N, C-alpha and C positions, 0 to 999 in steps of 0.2 A: 504494500500500500504506500503510495506516494504521500509524503507529509504535506499538509495543507497550509501550514504556517511557516514563517521564516525561522522561528526557533526550532521547529521540528526538522526542517531541512538542514539547519546547521548541525543539529545533533546527529542526523544521518551521515553527513559528510565526516564528522569527527569519528563516528563509529566505523566508517569504512576507511579511515586513514591508514591503519596497519596494512590492509590488503593493497591499497594503492602504493604505499611505500615499498612493499615487497615486489610488486610488479615493476616499478621504476628501477629498483636496484637490480633485480634479476635480469631484466632485459638489457641492462647496460653492461653486464659482465658475463652473461651466459647467452650465447646465440641460440635462438629458439625460433621455430616456424610461426607464421602468422595464423592465429586461431580466430574462430568466429566471435563476434561481439558477445553472444550468449555465453560461450565458454569462458571468455575473459571476465565477464561479469560474475559468473559463478566462482571463478578463481579468486577474485577480489573478496567476495563475500566469505568464502571458505577460510581464506587466510585470516581475515579480520576476526571471524568468530573464533577460530582456533587460538589466536593470540590473546583475544579478550578473555577466553575461558581460562587460559593459563594464568593470565594476570589476575583474574578473579579468585582463582585458587590461592595464589600467593597473597592476595589481599586478605583472604579469609584466615590464613595462617598468621599474618601480622595482626589482624583484629583479635585473634585468640590470644596472642602473646601480649599485645598492648591495647587493651580495650579502652583505656582512658584517653589515648592519643589518636584514636581513629573514629570516624563517624559512626553514629548509632544506626546500624543497618536495620534493626527491628523497627525503630521509629520511622525510618525512611520508607519502609515497606508498608507500615500500617497507615500512615498519613503523609504521602509524599509532598503534597502542596504545602501543608503546614510546616513540615520539617525543612523544606527548602527555603520558605520565607524566614524561618527562624535561624537557619544556619547556611545562608546562601554563600557566604564567603568560603566557609569550610568545604561545602559541596563543590563549589567551582574549582578550587585549587586541587582537591582530591580527584575530581573528574579529569582535569588536565594531566595530573600526574599519572593516573592509571592509563589513560589513552596514550600518553607519551611513552610510558613503559611498554605497552603493547606494540606501539609502532617501532620502538627500538628492537623488540624481539623479532618483528617481521624483517627488519633490515638485517639483523644478524642471521636469520634463517636464509636470506638470499645471498649471503657471502659465498664466494666461490669455494672456499675451503669447507664450509658447512655443506654445500651442495655435493661436493666430491665425497665427503664423509657419509652423507645420506645414501649416495649411490653405492658405496662400498658395503654399507650395512644391508642394502636391499639385495646384494648378492650373497648374503649369508644364507646358510642352509635353511634356517628356520623361516626367514622371510621369503625365500624362493618357494618353500613348500606352501606358505600361506597365500602368496600373491602370484605364484607361477613365474615361469621364465619369461623374460621380456627382451628378446634379442634386438628389437628395434629401438634405436636411441634417437631422441629428438634433439640432435646436435649435429654440427657439421663434421663431416669425415676428416676434414683438415684439422679441426680442433681436437678430435680424438687422437689423431696421429701426433700432433705437435704438443699437446698439453695433457690430455687425460691419460694416455697410454705411455707417456714419457716417464722413464724410471726416475725416482727421486734423487739419485746420485749423479745425474748428468748435468753438465755445464753448458753444452752447446748442442744444437740440432743441425746436422749436416744433411742437405737435401740435394738429390740428383734429379734432374727433370728432363724427361724425353719430350722434345718439342715435335709439333706436327710436321715440320719441314725436315725431320730426321736428325737435326742437331741435338746435342746433349749439353745441358747447362748444369753446373753444380756450384754450390757455395753454402755459406752458413746462413741459417734462417734469421732474418731480422724482424719481419712482421708479416702478417697475412690477414686476409679478409675472411672471417668465419661466418658470414651471414648465411641465412637460410631463406628460401630454398637454394640448394647448391646448383648454381647455373654458371654460365660462362662469363658473367659480369663481375668476376672476382679477380683479385690480384694477390700476389705475394712478392715480398722483397727479400733479396739475398745480398749478403755481404761477401766481399772478396770473391766474386763470381768468376768462373771460367767457362769457356765454351769449346766444345769439340764439334767441328762442322760435320754434316752428314757424310761427306766424302773427304776422307783424310784423317790422319791420326794426330796432327799437330793441335796443341791446346792453346787457346788465345785467352788472355786476361781481358775481361770486359770493363769493369768499373768498380769503385768502392761499394756502390750499391746499384742493384739492377732490379727493376720492377717488371714482373712477367704476368701476362694475362692468362687466365684459365682457359680462354678461348683457344690458345695455341698449345696447351699442355695435354699430352696423351698419357703420361705416366709419372708418378712420383716415387722416388726411392729415398727412404728416410733412415738415417743412422743417428744414434744417440752417442755423443762423445762424453766420456767421464772426465774427471779432473786430470788424470794422467795423460789422456790423449790431448787435451787442450794444452797442458804444459809442454808436451812434446812439440805441438804445433807452434807455440809461442817461441820455443827455443830454436826451431827451424827458421822462423821469421827473422830472428835476431842474428842468425849466422850469415855472414856476408857471402859465403860460398854455397849457400843452400840452393836447392833447385828452384827455378823460377815459378813453379806451380804454386798457386795460392799466395804469392808474395807481392803481387802487384808489379812484377818486372817482366811478365810474359809479353808476347807480341800482341799488338792490337789487330783485330780482324779487319780484313780489307773490305772496303765498301763496294 
């Protein structure tokens, strides 16, 4: 039911603030497909109700421990209008505090580290038995390869790219576009990139940073480099007699 007064509308917006904060935070850090307005509305409502329920349970515990420093819930339930008129300042500040805490819970729940932790828990034997196996992931395949499946002890991601014209480009991952749906309007950026033409074995150094379009990519080869591999690379770069590969001293490709 839509509120018919300005105060009712304001209360509705405040109660939905946790869900809205969750959506804004989640969509900013986790790539996700575009859902229908109905599903997004249910998502906001579900998150808001969940966070408000958790906040209410915590408030009940605080009320039990500190009854003299918290609002009289029984008086509020028995006669809301009279209680609010007599304790409007207390009710206002407690309402803001509880809604603010619920919104903070929603923002924390949308943190990428918490999202990854939830996904690891969902793969636990007990949760898989209750919820079933879910091989489909609502996330970019690039993000899964570059972030979610990346071992925790790696320092760099080395990417080899087979291009549509037959050439092969390789370098260290700098950034990428993880948007959904996965189409050819995405790009990724490599550092210290090299290219081997389709015909020939000579390797050409491209530039400190190279932007490649997904429209021209046919295959990605991903390697994860640990600390020792990165240290060996840095030592090679500092060696004046090192091979030109990945040093920035290779030949430039002919135009």
